[in-house]
C-alpha positions in Angstrom: -16.5 -24.0 7.5 -12.7 -24.6 7.8 -11.9 -21.4 10.3 -8.3 -20.8 9.4 -8.2 -18.0 11.3 -9.1 -19.9 15.1 -6.8 -22.6 14.1 -4.0 -19.9 13.2 -4.9 -18.2 17.1 -4.0 -21.5 18.6 -0.7 -22.0 16.7 0.0 -19.4 17.6 -1.1 -19.6 21.2 0.7 -23.0 21.4 4.0 -21.8 20.1 3.8 -19.0 22.8 3.4 -21.5 25.6 6.0 -23.7 24.3 8.7 -21.0 24.1 8.3 -20.2 27.7 10.2 -17.3 29.3 11.2 -14.9 25.8 12.9 -12.5 28.2 16.5 -11.3 26.8 18.9 -8.8 28.6 20.8 -6.1 26.1 22.4 -3.4 27.5 21.3 -3.6 30.9 18.0 -3.7 29.6 15.2 -5.9 29.2 13.4 -6.1 26.1 10.9 -9.8 25.1 11.4 -11.4 21.6 8.6 -12.0 19.2 7.2 -15.3 19.6 5.1 -15.2 16.4 6.9 -13.0 13.9 6.0 -12.5 10.5 7.4 -14.5 7.3 7.9 -11.0 5.6 10.7 -9.9 8.2 12.3 -13.4 6.8 12.0 -12.5 3.4 13.7 -9.1 4.4 16.3 -10.6 6.1 17.0 -13.3 3.5 17.2 -10.5 0.9 19.5 -10.7 -2.1 19.7 -6.9 -2.0 23.5 -6.3 -0.8 23.5 -2.9 1.7 26.5 -1.5 2.8 27.7 1.1 5.5 24.3 3.0 7.2 22.0 1.1 4.7 23.4 -2.1 6.6 23.6 -0.8 9.8 19.7 0.3 9.5 18.8 -3.0 8.0 20.6 -4.9 11.3 18.6 -2.0 13.7 15.4 -2.7 12.0 15.3 -6.0 11.5 16.2 -6.3 15.9 13.0 -3.9 16.0 11.4 -6.4 14.2 12.1 -8.9 16.5 11.3 -7.7 19.8 7.9 -6.7 20.9 7.3 -2.8 21.1 5.6 -3.5 25.1 5.7 -0.1 26.2 8.3 2.1 25.2 10.7 -1.0 24.6 11.5 0.1 20.4 12.7 3.9 21.8 14.7 1.9 24.7 16.5 -0.1 22.3 16.8 2.7 19.8 18.4 5.2 23.2 20.7 2.3 24.1 22.2 2.1 20.8 23.1 5.4 21.2 24.3 6.2 24.1 28.0 6.8 23.9 29.3 5.4 27.8 29.4 1.3 27.5 28.2 1.8 23.2 26.7 -1.0 21.7 29.2 -2.6 19.3 28.5 -3.8 15.5 29.2 -7.1 16.7 26.9 -6.7 19.1 24.1 -5.5 17.1 24.7 -8.5 14.6 25.2 -11.1 17.9 22.2 -9.8 19.0 20.1 -10.1 15.6 21.7 -13.4 14.6 20.2 -14.8 18.1 17.3 -13.4 17.9 16.4 -14.6 14.3 17.3 -18.2 15.2 14.9 -17.6 18.4 12.0 -16.5 16.2 12.4 -18.8 13.5 13.7 -22.2 15.3 11.0 -24.4 16.3 10.3 -25.4 20.0 10.9 -28.8 21.1 7.8 -30.7 21.4 7.6 -33.4 23.6 8.5 -36.9 22.4 6.3 -39.6 21.7 5.6 -41.9 24.4 7.9 -45.2 24.4 6.1 -48.6 24.3 6.4 -51.1 27.4 9.2 -53.1 25.4 7.5 -56.0 24.3 7.2 -55.2 21.2 9.0 -56.1 18.4 10.1 -54.9 14.4 11.7 -56.6 11.7 13.5 -59.7 12.5 15.0 -61.2 15.8 18.8 -63.0 16.0 17.4 -66.2 16.1 14.9 -65.9 12.9 17.1 -66.6 10.2 17.4 -64.0 7.4 17.8 -64.8 3.6 19.2 -62.8 1.2 20.8 -62.9 -2.4 24.2 -64.0 -2.4 27.0 -60.9 -3.6 27.5 -60.8 -7.3 31.5 -60.0 -7.8 31.7 -57.5 -10.4 33.8 -58.4 -13.3 36.3 -55.2 -13.8 
């Protein structure tokens, strides 16, 4: 029997290792972004439902919460940070953070390139080999 759970767990672990340090600083606080985000979060982020005002801001705030790990009190710290009066988090700050987290969460880590050959392999024709091609036919306009 094929164990998709085992494969899934291995794939998630590989992604987490490939991403390396996932800590970010925002508003003087340290948060860790999620390494494996549910596709349902992406569905909500790309919804065609137009939002305005408070609903729009709440959606962005909730998206950020979906994209950062809730280690200890991370979500509570983030929400408290967003409400502070001194050195406030602006709407632009929130949008910039959300956009960056989306890019981090849904990008694929760079994979190691395949090893190159010893340089002696050739592909195609070399410059000393004659090439034959059909002569170009002029079109009649």
